[in-house]
OpenMM code with the backbone's topology and positions (N, CA, C; nanometers):
from openmm import Vec3, app, unit

residues = "MET ASN ARG LEU ILE PHE ALA LEU SER ILE PHE LEU MET VAL SER SER CYS GLN GLN GLN GLU LYS ILE ALA PHE ILE ASP ASN GLY LYS VAL VAL ASN GLU TYR TYR LYS LYS LYS ASN PHE GLU LEU LYS PHE GLN ALA LYS ILE ASP GLY PHE ASN LYS LYS ALA ASP SER LEU GLN GLN ALA ILE GLN VAL GLU ALA GLN LEU TRP GLN SER ARG ALA THR LYS MET ASN GLN SER LYS ALA GLU GLU GLU TYR GLN ALA LEU VAL GLN LYS LYS GLN MET GLN ASP PHE GLN LEU SER ASN GLU GLU LYS GLU LEU GLN LYS GLU GLY GLN GLN ASN LEU ASP THR ILE VAL LYS GLU VAL LYS ALA PHE VAL LYS ASP TYR GLY LYS SER ASN GLY TYR THR PHE ILE PHE GLY ALA ASN GLU ALA GLY SER VAL MET TYR GLY ALA GLU ALA ASN ASP ILE THR GLU ALA VAL LEU GLU GLN LEU ASN GLY LYS ALA GLU THR GLU LYS GLU".split()
positions = [
    Vec3(6.4256, 1.9690, -7.2899),
    Vec3(6.3438, 1.8508, -7.2855),
    Vec3(6.4458, 1.7126, -7.2816),
    Vec3(6.5327, 1.7133, -7.2897),
    Vec3(6.6118, 1.6251, -7.3196),
    Vec3(6.6584, 1.6034, -7.1091),
    Vec3(6.6577, 1.6555, -7.1115),
    Vec3(6.7365, 1.6361, -6.8948),
    Vec3(6.5894, 1.6346, -6.8331),
    Vec3(6.4629, 1.6698, -6.8801),
    Vec3(6.3160, 1.6992, -6.8074),
    Vec3(6.3663, 1.4855, -6.7965),
    Vec3(6.3597, 1.3833, -6.9160),
    Vec3(6.3535, 1.2887, -6.9089),
    Vec3(6.4215, 1.1966, -6.8526),
    Vec3(6.5783, 1.3310, -6.8761),
    Vec3(6.7047, 1.2008, -6.7945),
    Vec3(6.6336, 1.2181, -6.6440),
    Vec3(6.6011, 1.3916, -6.5912),
    Vec3(6.5684, 1.3753, -6.4343),
    Vec3(6.4634, 1.2752, -6.4325),
    Vec3(6.3463, 1.2618, -6.4720),
    Vec3(6.2371, 1.1796, -6.5142),
    Vec3(6.3108, 1.0323, -6.4231),
    Vec3(6.3704, 0.8974, -6.5038),
    Vec3(6.4382, 0.8212, -6.5398),
    Vec3(6.4962, 0.8248, -6.3974),
    Vec3(6.5913, 0.9181, -6.3986),
    Vec3(6.6674, 0.8975, -6.2806),
    Vec3(6.5934, 0.9056, -6.1491),
    Vec3(6.5260, 0.9457, -6.1358),
    Vec3(6.3693, 0.9703, -6.0408),
    Vec3(6.3196, 0.8131, -6.0094),
    Vec3(6.2723, 0.7686, -6.1468),
    Vec3(6.2136, 0.6422, -6.1206),
    Vec3(6.2961, 0.5347, -6.0912),
    Vec3(6.4282, 0.5213, -6.1569),
    Vec3(6.4824, 0.4288, -6.0680),
    Vec3(6.5671, 0.4305, -5.9553),
    Vec3(6.5486, 0.5340, -5.8775),
    Vec3(6.5988, 0.5431, -5.7589),
    Vec3(6.4729, 0.5365, -5.6699),
    Vec3(6.3452, 0.5592, -5.7316),
    Vec3(6.2207, 0.5547, -5.6123),
    Vec3(6.1767, 0.3804, -5.6187),
    Vec3(6.2560, 0.2929, -5.7777),
    Vec3(6.2325, 0.1598, -5.7801),
    Vec3(6.2982, 0.0845, -5.6963),
    Vec3(6.4619, 0.1428, -5.6272),
    Vec3(6.5424, 0.1221, -5.5996),
    Vec3(6.5640, 0.0936, -5.4522),
    Vec3(6.4346, 0.1435, -5.4027),
    Vec3(6.4069, 0.2224, -5.2984),
    Vec3(6.2620, 0.1440, -5.1870),
    Vec3(6.2074, 0.0436, -5.3513),
    Vec3(6.0704, -0.0439, -5.2755),
    Vec3(6.2158, -0.1707, -5.2124),
    Vec3(6.1423, -0.2286, -5.0714),
    Vec3(6.2332, -0.2928, -5.0074),
    Vec3(6.1408, -0.4435, -5.0806),
    Vec3(6.2316, -0.5615, -5.0707),
    Vec3(6.1533, -0.6863, -5.0736),
    Vec3(6.1077, -0.7283, -4.9609),
    Vec3(5.9817, -0.7847, -4.9351),
    Vec3(5.9726, -0.7904, -4.7841),
    Vec3(6.0068, -0.9581, -4.8082),
    Vec3(6.1564, -0.9982, -4.7044),
    Vec3(6.1885, -1.1787, -4.7264),
    Vec3(6.1636, -1.2142, -4.5037),
    Vec3(6.1464, -1.3069, -4.5620),
    Vec3(6.1372, -1.4046, -4.4117),
    Vec3(6.1991, -1.5311, -4.3926),
    Vec3(6.2080, -1.5869, -4.3319),
    Vec3(6.2627, -1.7631, -4.3428),
    Vec3(6.1505, -1.8103, -4.1681),
    Vec3(6.1504, -1.9304, -4.1677),
    Vec3(6.0733, -2.0588, -4.1033),
    Vec3(6.1621, -2.1689, -4.0717),
    Vec3(6.1007, -2.1860, -3.9843),
    Vec3(6.2130, -2.3775, -3.9906),
    Vec3(6.0900, -2.4638, -3.9498),
    Vec3(6.1453, -2.4739, -4.0848),
    Vec3(6.1042, -2.6088, -4.1409),
    Vec3(6.0174, -2.7272, -4.0973),
    Vec3(6.1201, -2.8228, -4.0067),
    Vec3(6.1230, -2.9001, -3.9538),
    Vec3(6.0377, -2.8611, -3.7614),
    Vec3(6.0447, -2.7240, -3.6938),
    Vec3(5.9563, -2.7023, -3.6228),
    Vec3(5.8142, -2.6824, -3.6629),
    Vec3(5.8245, -2.6032, -3.7201),
    Vec3(5.6817, -2.6035, -3.8308),
    Vec3(5.6000, -2.7199, -3.8698),
    Vec3(5.6381, -2.7973, -3.9413),
    Vec3(5.5941, -2.9805, -3.9152),
    Vec3(5.5250, -2.9771, -3.8281),
    Vec3(5.6735, -2.9763, -3.7558),
    Vec3(5.6329, -3.1504, -3.6394),
    Vec3(5.5739, -3.0433, -3.4910),
    Vec3(5.5311, -2.9212, -3.4843),
    Vec3(5.4303, -2.8717, -3.4159),
    Vec3(5.3579, -2.8695, -3.4619),
    Vec3(5.3083, -2.8649, -3.5284),
    Vec3(5.2436, -2.8677, -3.6994),
    Vec3(5.0197, -2.9416, -3.5843),
    Vec3(4.9733, -2.9140, -3.5358),
    Vec3(4.8193, -2.9869, -3.4675),
    Vec3(4.8372, -3.1491, -3.5404),
    Vec3(4.7796, -3.1268, -3.6401),
    Vec3(4.7948, -3.1886, -3.7388),
    Vec3(4.8602, -3.3337, -3.7536),
    Vec3(4.9459, -3.2740, -3.7282),
    Vec3(5.0971, -3.3996, -3.7315),
    Vec3(5.1438, -3.4679, -3.6004),
    Vec3(5.1258, -3.4027, -3.4816),
    Vec3(5.0946, -3.4700, -3.3584),
    Vec3(4.9163, -3.5926, -3.3199),
    Vec3(4.8820, -3.5507, -3.3966),
    Vec3(4.7513, -3.5988, -3.3982),
    Vec3(4.7853, -3.7306, -3.4497),
    Vec3(4.8484, -3.6986, -3.5787),
    Vec3(4.8605, -3.8353, -3.6399),
    Vec3(4.9688, -3.9363, -3.6073),
    Vec3(5.1238, -3.8338, -3.5242),
    Vec3(5.1569, -3.9882, -3.4529),
    Vec3(5.1328, -4.0078, -3.3233),
    Vec3(5.0001, -3.9242, -3.2758),
    Vec3(4.9808, -3.9964, -3.1301),
    Vec3(4.8682, -4.1672, -3.1767),
    Vec3(4.8067, -4.1158, -3.3083),
    Vec3(4.7139, -4.2055, -3.4027),
    Vec3(4.8128, -4.3750, -3.4134),
    Vec3(4.8941, -4.2831, -3.4797),
    Vec3(4.9876, -4.3369, -3.6071),
    Vec3(5.0668, -4.4594, -3.4231),
    Vec3(5.1087, -4.4273, -3.3535),
    Vec3(5.1263, -4.5199, -3.2691),
    Vec3(5.0985, -4.6177, -3.2193),
    Vec3(4.9658, -4.5803, -3.1526),
    Vec3(4.8296, -4.6829, -3.1303),
    Vec3(4.8818, -4.8065, -3.2344),
    Vec3(4.8524, -4.7773, -3.3553),
    Vec3(4.8162, -4.8686, -3.5278),
    Vec3(5.0073, -4.9684, -3.4622),
    Vec3(5.1347, -4.8558, -3.4188),
    Vec3(5.2571, -4.9423, -3.4106),
    Vec3(5.2692, -5.0592, -3.3313),
    Vec3(5.1615, -5.0123, -3.2555),
    Vec3(5.1642, -5.0501, -3.0563),
    Vec3(5.1066, -5.2215, -3.0928),
    Vec3(5.0212, -5.1415, -3.0853),
    Vec3(4.9098, -5.2802, -3.1950),
    Vec3(4.9753, -5.3735, -3.2802),
    Vec3(5.0731, -5.3428, -3.3636),
    Vec3(5.1753, -5.4496, -3.4781),
    Vec3(5.2353, -5.5147, -3.3516),
    Vec3(5.3173, -5.4541, -3.2670),
    Vec3(5.4423, -5.4643, -3.2367),
    Vec3(5.4081, -5.5898, -3.1072),
    Vec3(5.2229, -5.5828, -3.0575),
    Vec3(5.1802, -5.6819, -2.9626),
    Vec3(5.1351, -5.8347, -3.0653),
    Vec3(5.0597, -5.7645, -3.1692),
    Vec3(5.0826, -5.9099, -3.2859),
    Vec3(5.1401, -6.0017, -3.2864),
    Vec3(5.2484, -5.9112, -3.3409),
    Vec3(5.3788, -5.9409, -3.3436),
    Vec3(5.4534, -6.0329, -3.2822),
    Vec3(5.4401, -6.0503, -3.1333),
    Vec3(5.5172, -6.0239, -3.0244),
    Vec3(5.4226, -6.1524, -2.9665),
    Vec3(5.3188, -6.1417, -3.0019),
    Vec3(5.2166, -6.2650, -2.9705),
    Vec3(5.2480, -6.3638, -3.0494),
    Vec3(5.2294, -6.3460, -3.1762),
    Vec3(5.2546, -6.4317, -3.3193),
    Vec3(5.4089, -6.5186, -3.3023),
    Vec3(5.4899, -6.4594, -3.2324),
    Vec3(5.6877, -6.4838, -3.1970),
    Vec3(5.6439, -6.6166, -3.0422),
    Vec3(5.5633, -6.5823, -3.0218),
    Vec3(5.5862, -6.6409, -2.8610),
    Vec3(5.4771, -6.8011, -2.8841),
    Vec3(5.3801, -6.7716, -2.9731),
    Vec3(5.3108, -6.8653, -3.0171),
    Vec3(5.3837, -6.9449, -3.0641),
    Vec3(5.4952, -6.9369, -3.1730),
    Vec3(5.5813, -7.0594, -3.2430),
    Vec3(5.6700, -7.0355, -3.1776),
    Vec3(5.7457, -7.0124, -3.0528),
    Vec3(5.8187, -7.0020, -2.9525),
    Vec3(5.7388, -7.1872, -2.8679),
    Vec3(5.6479, -7.1513, -2.8281),
    Vec3(5.5638, -7.3132, -2.7750),
    Vec3(5.5588, -7.3577, -2.8297),
    Vec3(5.5305, -7.3975, -2.9755),
    Vec3(5.5283, -7.4523, -3.0443),
    Vec3(5.6209, -7.5721, -3.1095),
    Vec3(5.7820, -7.4797, -3.0872),
    Vec3(5.8610, -7.5024, -3.1222),
    Vec3(5.9380, -7.6334, -2.9866),
    Vec3(5.9111, -7.5373, -2.8802),
    Vec3(5.9697, -7.6398, -2.7706),
    Vec3(5.8600, -7.7670, -2.7791),
    Vec3(5.7143, -7.7317, -2.8090),
    Vec3(5.6010, -7.9060, -2.7634),
    Vec3(5.6879, -7.9682, -2.9315),
    Vec3(5.7310, -7.9360, -3.0320),
    Vec3(5.7599, -8.0067, -3.0903),
    Vec3(5.9199, -8.1080, -3.0398),
    Vec3(5.9998, -8.0202, -2.9691),
    Vec3(6.1215, -8.0547, -2.9541),
    Vec3(6.0983, -8.1735, -2.7810),
    Vec3(6.0136, -8.1491, -2.7803),
    Vec3(5.9990, -8.2683, -2.6574),
    Vec3(5.8948, -8.3728, -2.6897),
    Vec3(5.8197, -8.3748, -2.8533),
    Vec3(5.8019, -8.4487, -2.8429),
    Vec3(5.8488, -8.5207, -2.9772),
    Vec3(5.9528, -8.4586, -3.1100),
    Vec3(6.0751, -8.5249, -3.1235),
    Vec3(6.1766, -8.6563, -3.1336),
    Vec3(6.2172, -8.6279, -2.9782),
    Vec3(6.2967, -8.7118, -2.9714),
    Vec3(6.2077, -8.9467, -2.9128),
    Vec3(6.0734, -8.9094, -2.9146),
    Vec3(5.9675, -8.9629, -2.9161),
    Vec3(5.9357, -9.0096, -3.0371),
    Vec3(5.9542, -9.0117, -3.1655),
    Vec3(5.8905, -8.9588, -3.2880),
    Vec3(5.9864, -9.0276, -3.3560),
    Vec3(5.9267, -9.0857, -3.4721),
    Vec3(6.0398, -9.1673, -3.5013),
    Vec3(6.1116, -9.0157, -3.5823),
    Vec3(6.2111, -9.0480, -3.6524),
    Vec3(6.3010, -8.9561, -3.7345),
    Vec3(6.2623, -8.9539, -3.8653),
    Vec3(6.1493, -8.9759, -3.9573),
    Vec3(6.0773, -8.9093, -4.0491),
    Vec3(5.9666, -8.8336, -4.0245),
    Vec3(5.8717, -8.8701, -3.9011),
    Vec3(5.7868, -8.8172, -3.8884),
    Vec3(5.8245, -8.6550, -3.7940),
    Vec3(5.9077, -8.6957, -3.7601),
    Vec3(5.9767, -8.5268, -3.6941),
    Vec3(6.0650, -8.4881, -3.7864),
    Vec3(6.1149, -8.5134, -3.8356),
    Vec3(6.1625, -8.4161, -3.9712),
    Vec3(6.0987, -8.3409, -4.0311),
    Vec3(5.9429, -8.3596, -4.0484),
    Vec3(5.8041, -8.3606, -4.1049),
    Vec3(5.7484, -8.2498, -4.0690),
    Vec3(5.7029, -8.3108, -3.9120),
    Vec3(5.6343, -8.1484, -3.7924),
    Vec3(5.7649, -8.0742, -3.7740),
    Vec3(5.8704, -8.0465, -3.8177),
    Vec3(5.9846, -7.9676, -3.8393),
    Vec3(5.9956, -7.8186, -3.9019),
    Vec3(5.9664, -7.9140, -4.0837),
    Vec3(5.8953, -7.8837, -4.1691),
    Vec3(5.7870, -7.7209, -4.1812),
    Vec3(5.7068, -7.8588, -4.1530),
    Vec3(5.5562, -7.7651, -4.1379),
    Vec3(5.5849, -7.6642, -4.0267),
    Vec3(5.6846, -7.6683, -3.9157),
    Vec3(5.6571, -7.5720, -3.8438),
    Vec3(5.7658, -7.5046, -3.8694),
    Vec3(5.8951, -7.4790, -3.9674),
    Vec3(6.0062, -7.3743, -3.9832),
    Vec3(5.8598, -7.3187, -4.1256),
    Vec3(5.7392, -7.3627, -4.1960),
    Vec3(5.7318, -7.3440, -4.3383),
    Vec3(5.6009, -7.2562, -4.2431),
    Vec3(5.5445, -7.2739, -4.1459),
    Vec3(5.4381, -7.1882, -4.0701),
    Vec3(5.5212, -7.0247, -4.0023),
    Vec3(5.6606, -7.0511, -4.0058),
    Vec3(5.7171, -6.9599, -3.9073),
    Vec3(5.7653, -6.8511, -4.0789),
    Vec3(5.7903, -6.8914, -4.1336),
    Vec3(5.8596, -6.8451, -4.2838),
    Vec3(5.7421, -6.7588, -4.2820),
    Vec3(5.5758, -6.8168, -4.3045),
    Vec3(5.4491, -6.7480, -4.3588),
    Vec3(5.4372, -6.6451, -4.2796),
    Vec3(5.4671, -6.6894, -4.1015),
    Vec3(5.4015, -6.5860, -3.9972),
    Vec3(5.4816, -6.4339, -4.0414),
    Vec3(5.6468, -6.4836, -4.0643),
    Vec3(5.7127, -6.3988, -4.0576),
    Vec3(5.7338, -6.3135, -4.2235),
    Vec3(5.6932, -6.3705, -4.3617),
    Vec3(5.6255, -6.3012, -4.4142),
    Vec3(5.5063, -6.2073, -4.4107),
    Vec3(5.3848, -6.2854, -4.3586),
    Vec3(5.2653, -6.2128, -4.3145),
    Vec3(5.3362, -6.0860, -4.2663),
    Vec3(5.4161, -6.0409, -4.1100),
    Vec3(5.4360, -5.9400, -4.0288),
    Vec3(5.5675, -5.8465, -4.1646),
    Vec3(5.6334, -5.9197, -4.2425),
    Vec3(5.6894, -5.7833, -4.3160),
    Vec3(5.5596, -5.7509, -4.3922),
    Vec3(5.4641, -5.7917, -4.4506),
    Vec3(5.3742, -5.7009, -4.5776),
    Vec3(5.2708, -5.6378, -4.4392),
    Vec3(5.2850, -5.6325, -4.3105),
    Vec3(5.2060, -5.5973, -4.2359),
    Vec3(5.2441, -5.4398, -4.1984),
    Vec3(5.4185, -5.4654, -4.1733),
    Vec3(5.5162, -5.3701, -4.1585),
    Vec3(5.5160, -5.2400, -4.2918),
    Vec3(5.5284, -5.3060, -4.4119),
    Vec3(5.5793, -5.2460, -4.4896),
    Vec3(5.4118, -5.1821, -4.5201),
    Vec3(5.3541, -5.1884, -4.4760),
    Vec3(5.2028, -5.1461, -4.5418),
    Vec3(5.1711, -5.0239, -4.3889),
    Vec3(5.3045, -5.0684, -4.2884),
    Vec3(5.2159, -4.8870, -4.1894),
    Vec3(5.3302, -4.8305, -4.2662),
    Vec3(5.4629, -4.8941, -4.2687),
    Vec3(5.5053, -4.7704, -4.2838),
    Vec3(5.4687, -4.7081, -4.4411),
    Vec3(5.4268, -4.7072, -4.5155),
    Vec3(5.3913, -4.6953, -4.6860),
    Vec3(5.2759, -4.5557, -4.5921),
    Vec3(5.1764, -4.6210, -4.5087),
    Vec3(5.1002, -4.5247, -4.4508),
    Vec3(5.1359, -4.4300, -4.4042),
    Vec3(5.2286, -4.4846, -4.3131),
    Vec3(5.3119, -4.3382, -4.2823),
    Vec3(5.3869, -4.2307, -4.2936),
    Vec3(5.4227, -4.2668, -4.4243),
    Vec3(5.4470, -4.1733, -4.4771),
    Vec3(5.3696, -4.1698, -4.5964),
    Vec3(5.2952, -4.1614, -4.7001),
    Vec3(5.2220, -4.1027, -4.6976),
    Vec3(5.1164, -4.0451, -4.6242),
    Vec3(5.0703, -4.0308, -4.5162),
    Vec3(5.0542, -3.8790, -4.4277),
    Vec3(5.1096, -3.7733, -4.3817),
    Vec3(5.2859, -3.8571, -4.3705),
    Vec3(5.3548, -3.7796, -4.3269),
    Vec3(5.3498, -3.6863, -4.4797),
    Vec3(5.3823, -3.7074, -4.5826),
    Vec3(5.3869, -3.6271, -4.7178),
    Vec3(5.2665, -3.5569, -4.7766),
    Vec3(5.1375, -3.5709, -4.6706),
    Vec3(5.0354, -3.5160, -4.6532),
    Vec3(5.0677, -3.4215, -4.6513),
    Vec3(5.0518, -3.3874, -4.4939),
    Vec3(5.0886, -3.3136, -4.4506),
    Vec3(5.1866, -3.2411, -4.4414),
    Vec3(5.3140, -3.2340, -4.4787),
    Vec3(5.4062, -3.1904, -4.5600),
    Vec3(5.3772, -3.0996, -4.6017),
    Vec3(5.2560, -3.1347, -4.7079),
    Vec3(5.2414, -3.0855, -4.8813),
    Vec3(5.0962, -2.9309, -4.8087),
    Vec3(5.0724, -2.9586, -4.7364),
    Vec3(4.9373, -2.9035, -4.6691),
    Vec3(5.0106, -2.8058, -4.5748),
    Vec3(5.1215, -2.7821, -4.5515),
    Vec3(5.1885, -2.6566, -4.4934),
    Vec3(5.3202, -2.5697, -4.5860),
    Vec3(5.2889, -2.6836, -4.6511),
    Vec3(5.3280, -2.5871, -4.7876),
    Vec3(5.2984, -2.4946, -4.8587),
    Vec3(5.1554, -2.5592, -4.8489),
    Vec3(5.0241, -2.4668, -4.9292),
    Vec3(4.9978, -2.3796, -4.8270),
    Vec3(4.9840, -2.3546, -4.7359),
    Vec3(4.9327, -2.3001, -4.6189),
    Vec3(5.0919, -2.1638, -4.5480),
    Vec3(5.2372, -2.2201, -4.6476),
    Vec3(5.2896, -2.1033, -4.5925),
    Vec3(5.2878, -2.0220, -4.7282),
    Vec3(5.2857, -2.0957, -4.8647),
    Vec3(5.2518, -2.0010, -4.9453),
    Vec3(5.1146, -1.8702, -4.9846),
    Vec3(5.0188, -1.9170, -4.9212),
    Vec3(4.9000, -1.8460, -4.8949),
    Vec3(4.9494, -1.7488, -4.8051),
    Vec3(5.0297, -1.7903, -4.6885),
    Vec3(5.0747, -1.6860, -4.6036),
    Vec3(5.1890, -1.6002, -4.6566),
    Vec3(5.2043, -1.5866, -4.7585),
    Vec3(5.3274, -1.5268, -4.8266),
    Vec3(5.2126, -1.4590, -4.9087),
    Vec3(5.1722, -1.4905, -4.9462),
    Vec3(5.1391, -1.4228, -5.0205),
    Vec3(5.0198, -1.3007, -4.9895),
    Vec3(4.9457, -1.3302, -4.8921),
    Vec3(4.8709, -1.2712, -4.8234),
    Vec3(4.9367, -1.1395, -4.7421),
    Vec3(5.0235, -1.1736, -4.6794),
    Vec3(5.1586, -1.0751, -4.6040),
    Vec3(5.1804, -0.9988, -4.6676),
    Vec3(5.1977, -1.0344, -4.8123),
    Vec3(5.3085, -0.9144, -4.9439),
    Vec3(5.4352, -0.9758, -4.8695),
    Vec3(5.5027, -1.1145, -4.8993),
    Vec3(5.5532, -1.1279, -4.8778),
    Vec3(5.6637, -1.1866, -4.9992),
    Vec3(5.7559, -1.1048, -5.0321),
    Vec3(5.8406, -1.1910, -5.1831),
    Vec3(5.9288, -1.2771, -5.1618),
    Vec3(5.9892, -1.3232, -5.0423),
    Vec3(6.0007, -1.5118, -5.0696),
    Vec3(5.9874, -1.4959, -4.9038),
    Vec3(5.9561, -1.6722, -4.8846),
    Vec3(6.0106, -1.6940, -4.7440),
    Vec3(6.0506, -1.8510, -4.7327),
    Vec3(6.1427, -1.8232, -4.7256),
    Vec3(6.2482, -1.9291, -4.6778),
    Vec3(6.2824, -1.9868, -4.5695),
    Vec3(6.2979, -2.1765, -4.6022),
    Vec3(6.3015, -2.2587, -4.5193),
    Vec3(6.3781, -2.3083, -4.4737),
    Vec3(6.4272, -2.2940, -4.3037),
    Vec3(6.5415, -2.3070, -4.2518),
    Vec3(6.5842, -2.4740, -4.2060),
    Vec3(6.6539, -2.5138, -4.2392),
    Vec3(6.6826, -2.7016, -4.1384),
    Vec3(6.7988, -2.7075, -4.1439),
    Vec3(6.7971, -2.8582, -4.1433),
    Vec3(6.9027, -2.8943, -4.0561),
    Vec3(7.0716, -2.9057, -4.1922),
    Vec3(6.9854, -2.9090, -4.3149),
    Vec3(7.0781, -2.8719, -4.4176),
    Vec3(7.1274, -2.7884, -4.4325),
    Vec3(7.0987, -2.6804, -4.4211),
    Vec3(7.1241, -2.5276, -4.4149),
    Vec3(7.0838, -2.4357, -4.5174),
    Vec3(6.9841, -2.4013, -4.5203),
    Vec3(6.9005, -2.3358, -4.6702),
    Vec3(6.8822, -2.1988, -4.6486),
    Vec3(6.9292, -2.2466, -4.5174),
    Vec3(6.9639, -2.0380, -4.4357),
    Vec3(7.0606, -2.1158, -4.3097),
    Vec3(7.1588, -2.0329, -4.4075),
    Vec3(7.2771, -2.0709, -4.2458),
    Vec3(7.2434, -1.9442, -4.1499),
    Vec3(7.2206, -1.7849, -4.2006),
    Vec3(7.2077, -1.6811, -4.0679),
    Vec3(7.0370, -1.6068, -4.1122),
    Vec3(6.9724, -1.6089, -3.9892),
    Vec3(6.8761, -1.5246, -4.0391),
    Vec3(6.8647, -1.3842, -3.9081),
    Vec3(6.8200, -1.2742, -3.9247),
    Vec3(6.7663, -1.1688, -3.8483),
    Vec3(6.6629, -1.2423, -3.7853),
    Vec3(6.7069, -1.2758, -3.6646),
    Vec3(6.5435, -1.2972, -3.5573),
    Vec3(6.4154, -1.2250, -3.6212),
    Vec3(6.4492, -1.1149, -3.6157),
    Vec3(6.3512, -1.0360, -3.7049),
    Vec3(6.2029, -1.0745, -3.8662),
    Vec3(6.3344, -1.1277, -3.9196),
    Vec3(6.2559, -1.2241, -4.0617),
    Vec3(6.2644, -1.3585, -3.9945),
    Vec3(6.1976, -1.4202, -3.8832),
    Vec3(6.2337, -1.5014, -3.8444),
    Vec3(6.0563, -1.5815, -3.8555),
    Vec3(5.9630, -1.6025, -3.9103),
    Vec3(5.8207, -1.5861, -3.8881),
    Vec3(5.8071, -1.7052, -3.8569),
    Vec3(5.8577, -1.7933, -3.7672),
    Vec3(5.7585, -1.9265, -3.7731),
    Vec3(5.7453, -1.9357, -3.6850),
    Vec3(5.7365, -1.8668, -3.5793),
    Vec3(5.6100, -1.8309, -3.4445),
    Vec3(5.4547, -1.8568, -3.5244),
    Vec3(5.4125, -1.7082, -3.6037),
    Vec3(5.3307, -1.6647, -3.6432),
    Vec3(5.2646, -1.7910, -3.7686),
    Vec3(5.3385, -1.8231, -3.8256),
    Vec3(5.3215, -1.8742, -3.8709),
    Vec3(5.2440, -2.0240, -3.8271),
    Vec3(5.3725, -2.1128, -3.7334),
    Vec3(5.2932, -2.2104, -3.6657),
    Vec3(5.1038, -2.1609, -3.5582),
    Vec3(5.1099, -2.0271, -3.5429),
    Vec3(4.9826, -1.9814, -3.4892),
    Vec3(4.8786, -1.9669, -3.5365),
    Vec3(4.9584, -1.9800, -3.7005),
    Vec3(4.8328, -1.9654, -3.8060),
    Vec3(4.7494, -2.0629, -3.7908),
    Vec3(4.8816, -2.1516, -3.8116),
    Vec3(4.8181, -2.2881, -3.9380),
    Vec3(4.7363, -2.3279, -3.8682),
    Vec3(4.7973, -2.3699, -3.6846),
    Vec3(4.7046, -2.4627, -3.6370),
    Vec3(4.6133, -2.3487, -3.5687),
    Vec3(4.5848, -2.2468, -3.5484),
    Vec3(4.4352, -2.1955, -3.5359),
    Vec3(4.3778, -2.2533, -3.6782),
    Vec3(4.4300, -2.2531, -3.8029),
    Vec3(4.3400, -2.3175, -3.9016),
    Vec3(4.2976, -2.4624, -3.8754),
    Vec3(4.4273, -2.5389, -3.8006),
    Vec3(4.3595, -2.6337, -3.8109),
    Vec3(4.2196, -2.7546, -3.6662),
    Vec3(4.2141, -2.5819, -3.5833),
    Vec3(4.1461, -2.6312, -3.4650),
    Vec3(4.0293, -2.5824, -3.5776),
    Vec3(3.9736, -2.4280, -3.6406),
    Vec3(3.9032, -2.4395, -3.6310),
    Vec3(3.8322, -2.5079, -3.7517),
    Vec3(3.9236, -2.6188, -3.8819),
    Vec3(3.8891, -2.6915, -3.9098),
    Vec3(3.8811, -2.8307, -3.8160),
    Vec3(3.8649, -2.9124, -3.7517),
    Vec3(3.8637, -2.9715, -3.6097),
    Vec3(3.6936, -2.9421, -3.6293),
    Vec3(3.6476, -2.8124, -3.5493),
    Vec3(3.5083, -2.8196, -3.4929),
    Vec3(3.4134, -2.8407, -3.6328),
] * unit.nanometer
topology = app.Topology()
chain = topology.addChain("A")
for resn in residues:
    res = topology.addResidue(resn, chain)
    for name in ("N", "CA", "C"):
        topology.addAtom(name, app.Element.getBySymbol(name[0]), res)
């Protein structure tokens, strides 16, 4: 009886050791950068950045024109009037710079929030992909070297990207 239990336990240990864990990795950067929603966001966001830059350039040019007009008139004014107008011009420039700085910070905040949302969405998708495809682990390969080497057969980047973008296409319609 003891031999039967011993043999059975050996058999169970050997069979449990033979179960292979399904492990893969993806190129994090590639998946995020080639994700359809990120590309769309970048196109739309670039238009906002271009609009902001045009506005900033236009305001800078307007201040330069005012400064040139002040210079040409300052020689004909008394000193106190010239200083008063100069201070008003400086104050206007400071207010403009403050406004542009705030707008730039808001743009950066919006961009970061959108990217964070996209990364969270990709992570959730990869998690669901792993579960539904029977993976025990899916590692992320990146520049920091979280996966220093992986056999090409275990690289599921393209499969994940294809399904992720396919999912995005169906959501878009």
